[in-house]
N, C-alpha and C positions, 0 to 999 in steps of 0.2 A: 273555822272561825264562825261565829254567830253574830247576829246584829247587836247582841248585848256585850260583846267583847269590849272591855274598857281599854282604850288607848287614846292618846292625844297626838295630833299631827305635829311634826317637827317644823320649826321655822328655818327654812334653808337660807333665805336672804331677805333683808328688808328692801323693798322695791321703791321706797319713797323717792330717793334721789338716784335711782339706778338708770343709767343711760341705756338706750335701746340696744346697742351692740353688746353691752354687758348682760342685759336681760336675756338676749338671744343665746348667749353662751351658757347661762344657767339653764335655759330651756333645753339645751342640748345634753344636759346631764341626766335626762330621763324623758318620760312620756307624760305630756300634759293632757288636760281634759279635751282640748280641741284636736288632739292627735288621735283620740280613741276611735273615732269613726274611720279614719284611714287605716288603722290596724285591723278593724273589722271588715274593711272593704265596702263600707256603706257611705263614704264621704262623697258628696257631689263636687268637691273642690280639688281633691288631690288623691293620688293613689298611695298604697303602702310603699311603693318604690320611691315616690317623691319624698315621703316622710323619712325613709331610710337615708336618702341622699342629704336631706336637711340635717338629720342628727349627726352625720359625719362631716357636715359643712362642705359638702362637695357641690351641691346645687341648692341654693336657698329656696325655702318654700314661700318666701314673700311674693305676693302677686302684685308686681309693680304695675301691671296693666289696669288693675282695679284699685289703685292706691286711693283714689278719691272716695270710693265707697267705704274702704277701710277707715279712712280718716273721719268721714262723716259719722260712722258708727261709734268711733271712739269719742268724738266731740259730743255726741248726743247721749252718752251713757248717764251723766248726772241728771239730765232732764227726764229720761225714761224712768230712772230710779225714783225721781220725785213724783212722777205720775203714778207709779206703782204704790208708793207710800200714801198718796192722797186717796187712791181708789180703794185700797185695802185697809187703811188705818194702821198698818204695821210699821214699826220703826225699822229703818234700814241704816246700815253703817258699813264702813270699809275697814279692812285690815290690810294695809299695804305690805304684803308679805307673800313670798312664794313658799308654799307649804310642801312638806315631804312626808310620805307614808312611813311610819316607823318600822313596819315589817317588810315593806317592799320599797326600798329607797329610790328606785327608778320611777316611782309613781309621784308625779308633781301636780300641784294645783295652784293656779293664780286666779283668785276669785274676783268677780266684779263687785259683789256686795254680799253682806250677811244680813239676815232678818231676825229680829227679836220677836218671838211668838208670845201670845198672851199667857201661855202656861210656863214661860220662863225658858223654854227650849230655844235652840238656834236652828235656823234653816239657811239655805243658800239662795241667792238671787242672781240669775243670769240675765243680762240685758242683751236683747237682739233688736235689730232694725231690718226692715225689708221693704219691698215696694207693694203697692196696692194689689197687684195681680198675684204675687207670691203668697199672699196671706192664706190662700186656699190650702197650702201645704199643712196648715195647722188644724185641718179637719180631715176625717176619713169616714166615708159613708154617713155623713151627718153627725158624727161623734167628734168631740173635741179631743185632739191629740197633741203630742209634742213630736215634731219630725224626728225620725229615728236617729239621724246624725247628731241632733242636739241631745236626744235622750242619752246616748252613749257618753256624751260629755258630762251631763248631770250625774250619771251613775258613777263615773270615774271620780268626780268631785266628792260625792257622798262617801265613797270608799276611803279616799285620802283623809277627809275631815272627820270621819266617823259620825256623820249626821244623817238624819232619816228623811229629809225632805229638801227638794230643790224647786224653787219657783222660777218661771220664765216669764219675762215681760217683753213683748215684741211690739215695737212701734211701726206701723205701716202707713201712717198718714201724717198730717200736720196739726192734729188736734188731740186733746187728751182722751177723746172717745174712740180714737182710731188706734187702739192698742189691744193686744191679745194677752191675757194672763192665764197661765197654766201652771200646774204643779205635778210632780211625780214623787212617789214615796219609794223608799229603799226596797230593793228586791235582791235578796242575798244569792239566789240561784244565778241570776243574771250577773251579779257582781263577781262571783267566784269564777264564772266562765270568762268574763272580761279580764280579770286579773291573770288568768292562765294564758290567754291569748297575748296579752301585753307582755307578759314575762317571756313567752316564747319569742316574740318579736325582738325584745330588747337583748336577750341573751344569745339567741341563735341567729339573729340577723345583724343587729347593730354592733354588738360587741364582737361577734364572730366575723364581721365585715363580709357578710354574705347577703347580697341583695335579694329581696323577696321576688318571686315571680309576679307577673301581672295576673291577678285572679279576679279583678273587678268585672262587672257585667257591662259597664259603660265604655264602649269602644272609643267614643270621642274623648273621654277623660284620659284613656290610655294614650291615644294619639297626641294629645296636648302634652302629656308627660314626656313622650318620646321626642317631640320637637324641642323641648327644653333641654333634654339630657344628651341627645345624640349629636347636636351641633350641625354645622353645614354639611351638605352632601359632598362626597368625593367622586367627581366625574371620572377620575382615572382609576378608581378601585376596580379590581377584577370581580366578576360575578361571584356571588356566594353560592357554594354548593350545599344545598339543604340536606339534612339527614332524613332518614326514612320517617322519623317521628315528626320532624318539621314539615316534611312534604305532605303529611296527612292533613295539615291545616289548609294547604293549597287545594287538595282534593275536596275537602269539606266546603271550602269557599265556593268552588265551582258547582258543587251540588246545590248549595243554597242559591247561587246565582240562577241556576236552571229552575229551581222551585219558584223563585221570584218572578222569572219570566213567564212561567205558566200561570202564576197567580195574577200577574198584570194582565195577561191575555184574558183570563177569566173575568177579571174586574171590568175590562173594557167591554166584554160581551154582556155582562150584567148591566152596565151603564147604557149600552145601546138599546137593550130590551126595555129598560126603565124609560128611556127617552121616547121609544116607540109607543109604549103604553100611555105615557103622558100626552102624546099627540092624539091618541085615540080617545082618551077621556075628555080632552079638550073639545074634540069633535062632538062628543055626546052632550057637552054642556052648551054648545052653541055660543050665544052672546051673553049668557048668564055668568055672573061672577062667582057663583057657589053651587054646590050640588051635595046631596045626601045619599050615600050608598045604602044598600039594603041592610047592611049590618050596623048602620048608624054612623059610619065614618063620614066626616065632613070634608069636602074638597073645595078649595077656594082658588080662584084664578082672577085676582083683583087687578084692575087697571091702575097704572100710575103714570103720571105725566111729569116730565121734567123740561124746563125751558131749554131751548137750544136754537140753533140757526144752521141751516144747511148751506152748502157751498154756493148754490144758485142764489140764495137769499143774500149772502155776503157780496156776491157780484153786483146784485141790484142795489144794495146799500152803498157800495163803493161808487157806483155810477150816479145814483140820485142824490146821495148825501155824503159826499167825499169828506166833509169836515167832521161829521159824526164818526165815519169809518176810521179816520185817522186818530181820533181821540180815544175810541173805545176798543178797537181791534188790536190785539197783541199777538205776537208770533212766538211759538216755542220750537225748539230744535230737537229732533230725534235722530239718532244715528243707528242705522241698521247694519249689522255685521253679517257678512256672507262670504262663502268661498265657492267659486265655480271652476270646474275643471276646463281646461282649454279644449276646444273641439279638435279631434284628430284631423291632421292634414289629409286631403284626398290623395290617394295613391297615384 
């Protein structure tokens, strides 16, 4: 298949009046754009195993703990689209429909918006929202990028729709200037690999009812997945006898644990030496707040003063001005946890 291949996406279902449970059922008929990152193992939100369980309706992928963020993102979509249109001058519109690839019917697309380009062509617009700190994920080494997990979503959509460009508009603040606008163009090599991996997942995992292994790099993501799928612990269950292959993981864990211990010891040694040198440099500086080394490095040791009152001062204030003490002094409670072994009884 080439980028010039002429095909039109199929309209699987009109989503205008589609209730969410029905919409989810249609989603389970194939792989959507937001599923692509999980298939590739690059999703920060869920594993391929989570996606597998969701497609078979065993464990839903809905993140109920983060339902507020999901709802906010949905509610803000029209506003962010309006900001995109205002900033770019491009016309945006919606087609309330779940699309299906005519050659790969398990490839689905539920688009946020479409964009009418000046040359008459059509592009896709994906709406994103994030927080102020997470906006850094849209840069890499000073270059503007689209996060890889969103990129896979956009490339999935281009494949289904047979379109050559996807725009992303991400709102991270509360003004029209706090948005990020990016675009990616079609890459057929990436697309064909993506299709092959999605097809393998759909046919050899979902349809074959064979759960994929955990191959993601994010251990925390895998642990979250296991907590959702394994259920409560069984205190009465007998110990599991690990196979030789499974036991190799235990061996490797212990090796890494020892490596970490050695690294921690080395780090502590380095920190101690740095602290010692800091003290010796401070001695060289005396009462000065700055120094210049022979190679031009500047050292500063600036004084800072913060208001405070010591315990003796509080006692004097209480004795001399009890009314001021009562009005301004407040108490906070702190609980310290400790365990002490009982002393052995004398023989």
